[in-house]
Steps between C-alpha positions, in 0.01 A plus 500: 500500500640840402551716812601814308177579317446847371132418457355162579324322214171318553684167468760604759224624731325165469825315570568720804146443627538123457837506677349694792214250529745209490719659767193547719399138443847381603524746791828627349521829685842600371381451142190708580724786615683494168191462283304775673806726477516432126132591469561817703797598283289455188214711633745764620647527149148533360435788742227314690606591855194350669553161336875518562440568868250213521759259364778655712283447808452134412873456446574684826262287707647176365854635552415575863347156537811328366739730685702588189693825493321620186219611732699818572532591132130435439411703808712793378315496169162500673613780733606707197142476371357587841347152532690371807690606807876437502617182668716534807872512404 
């Protein structure tokens, strides 16, 4: 799956959606972080801030749940949009 989309095609969107559903089915939280971040990046590039923040929030929650350090980066992005409070340092 291409992670550097300038604009996601309908086929790529369908593949991303299927991958997200599969990751949910397998309870693969680390994969969910990555997939939701990809979706957020795509929506951010399209200028759809609300959708980007929705996907960032999903990625952030799963990152917190898994305890991976990417949670801080995702939190910073949400804070920049005024959608979250900063995590403690």
